[in-house]
PADO-867878 format. One record per residue: x, y, z of N, C-alpha, C in turn; chain; residue number from 1; residue in one letter. Coordinates in steps of 0.2 Angstrom, whole numbers. Layout:
ATOM    n.X    n.Y    n.Z   ca.X   ca.Y   ca.Z    c.X    c.Y    c.Z  unit  pos  code
ATOM      X      Y      Z      X      Y      Z      X      Y      Z     A  NUM     A
...
END
This chain:
ATOM    n.X    n.Y    n.Z   ca.X   ca.Y   ca.Z    c.X    c.Y    c.Z  unit  pos  code
ATOM   -102     17    -31   -100     11    -27    -98     13    -20     A    1     M
ATOM   -101     18    -18   -100     20    -11   -102     14     -6     A    2     S
ATOM    -98     13     -1    -99      8      4    -95      1      2     A    3     G
ATOM    -93      1     -4    -89     -5     -6    -82     -4     -4     A    4     F
ATOM    -78     -9     -2    -71     -8     -1    -67     -6     -7     A    5     P
ATOM    -62     -2     -7    -58      1    -13    -53     -4    -14     A    6     K
ATOM    -52     -6    -20    -46    -11    -22    -40     -7    -24     A    7     F
ATOM    -34     -8    -20    -29     -4    -22    -23     -8    -25     A    8     F
ATOM    -24    -14    -27    -19    -18    -30    -16    -23    -26     A    9     G
ATOM    -11    -26    -27     -8    -31    -23     -1    -29    -21     A   10     K
ATOM      2    -32    -16      9    -30    -13     12    -37    -11     A   11     A
ATOM     18    -38    -14     21    -44    -12     24    -44     -5     A   12     P
ATOM     24    -50     -2     27    -50      5     34    -52      4     A   13     V
ATOM     39    -48      7     46    -49      6     48    -55     11     A   14     G
ATOM     55    -56     10     57    -62     14     57    -60     22     A   15     T
ATOM     57    -54     24     56    -52     31     49    -51     33     A   16     K
ATOM     44    -52     28     37    -51     30     35    -44     29     A   17     G
ATOM     39    -40     26     37    -33     24     33    -33     18     A   18     Q
ATOM     28    -28     18     24    -26     12     25    -19     11     A   19     I
ATOM     24    -17      5     24     -9      3     16     -8      2     A   20     V
ATOM     14     -3      6      7      0      4      7      3     -2     A   21     I
ATOM      3      2     -7      3      5    -13      2     13    -13     A   22     P
ATOM      5     16    -17      5     24    -16     -3     26    -16     A   23     A
ATOM     -7     24    -20    -14     26    -21    -17     25    -14     A   24     E
ATOM    -16     19    -11    -19     18     -4    -16     23      1     A   25     A
ATOM     -9     24      1     -6     29      6     -9     36      5     A   26     R
ATOM    -10     38     -1    -13     44     -3    -20     44      0     A   27     K
ATOM    -24     39     -1    -31     39      1    -32     39      8     A   28     A
ATOM    -27     36     12    -27     35     19    -23     41     22     A   29     M
ATOM    -20     45     18    -16     50     21    -10     48     25     A   30     N
ATOM     -7     42     23     -1     39     26      5     42     24     A   31     I
ATOM      9     45     28     15     48     26     21     44     28     A   32     K
ATOM     27     45     25     33     42     28     34     44     35     A   33     P
ATOM     36     39     39     37     40     47     31     39     51     A   34     G
ATOM     25     39     47     18     37     51     19     30     53     A   35     D
ATOM     15     29     58     14     22     61      7     19     59     A   36     S
ATOM      6     13     57     -1     10     56     -2      5     61     A   37     V
ATOM     -8      3     62    -11     -2     66    -13     -8     61     A   38     I
ATOM    -11    -14     63    -13    -20     59    -17    -24     63     A   39     I
ATOM    -23    -25     60    -29    -29     64    -31    -34     60     A   40     V
ATOM    -32    -40     63    -35    -46     59    -42    -44     56     A   41     S
ATOM    -43    -47     51    -50    -46     48    -55    -50     52     A   42     G
ATOM    -61    -50     49    -67    -53     53    -66    -60     54     A   43     P
ATOM    -69    -63     59    -68    -70     61    -69    -75     55     A   44     P
ATOM    -74    -73     51    -75    -78     45    -69    -78     40     A   45     H
ATOM    -65    -73     41    -59    -73     36    -53    -71     40     A   46     N
ATOM    -50    -76     43    -44    -76     47    -38    -73     43     A   47     K
ATOM    -38    -74     36    -32    -72     32    -32    -64     30     A   48     R
ATOM    -38    -61     32    -38    -54     30    -35    -49     35     A   49     A
ATOM    -32    -44     33    -30    -39     38    -33    -32     36     A   50     I
ATOM    -33    -28     41    -35    -21     40    -29    -17     42     A   51     N
ATOM    -27    -11     39    -22     -7     40    -25      0     42     A   52     I
ATOM    -24      2     48    -27      8     50    -22     13     52     A   53     I
ATOM    -22     19     50    -17     24     52    -18     25     60     A   54     P
ATOM    -12     26     63    -12     26     71    -16     32     73     A   55     E
ATOM    -16     37     70    -20     43     73    -27     42     72     A   56     D
ATOM    -30     38     67    -37     37     66    -39     31     72     A   57     E
ATOM    -34     26     73    -36     21     78    -36     24     85     A   58     F
ATOM    -32     29     86    -32     32     93    -39     36     94     A   59     N
ATOM    -41     40     88    -48     43     88    -53     38     90     A   60     K
ATOM    -53     32     87    -58     27     88    -58     25     95     A   61     F
ATOM    -51     24     98    -51     21    105    -54     26    110     A   62     L
ATOM    -52     33    109    -55     38    113    -63     38    113     A   63     K
ATOM    -66     37    107    -73     37    106    -76     31    110     A   64     L
ATOM    -72     25    109    -74     19    112    -74     19    119     A   65     F
ATOM    -69     22    122    -68     23    129    -74     27    132     A   66     E
ATOM    -75     32    128    -81     37    131    -87     33    131     A   67     K
ATOM    -89     29    126    -95     25    126    -95     20    132     A   68     H
ATOM    -89     16    133    -89     12    138    -90     15    145     A   69     V
ATOM    -87     21    146    -88     25    152    -95     26    153     A   70     T
ATOM    -99     28    148   -106     30    148   -110     24    150     A   71     N
ATOM   -108     18    147   -112     12    148   -111     10    155     A   72     M
ATOM   -105     10    158   -103      8    165   -107     13    170     A   73     K
ATOM   -108     19    168   -112     24    173   -119     21    173     A   74     K
ATOM   -122     20    167   -129     17    167   -130     11    170     A   75     N
ATOM   -125      6    170   -126      0    173   -125      1    181     A   76     V
ATOM   -120      5    183   -119      5    190   -125      9    193     A   77     V
ATOM   -128     14    190   -133     18    193   -140     15    193     A   78     S
ATOM   -140      9    191   -147      6    191   -147      1    196     A   79     R
END
């Protein structure tokens, strides 16, 4: 079932809007107490979906993205 999203169960939303990330999901994503996560809305066709991304992984993505944008700018400006 590679390529399919993993189902980790459900988590109730508390009165303050808090959720607990299930232990299996925390283990799979290597999320430890004190870590920060980034919350991103799901795809445009499903506005009620959210993605939870460990902050360090999101920062790696941003650095890679910035590198690609820099390269694209160089190619556009040099032409």
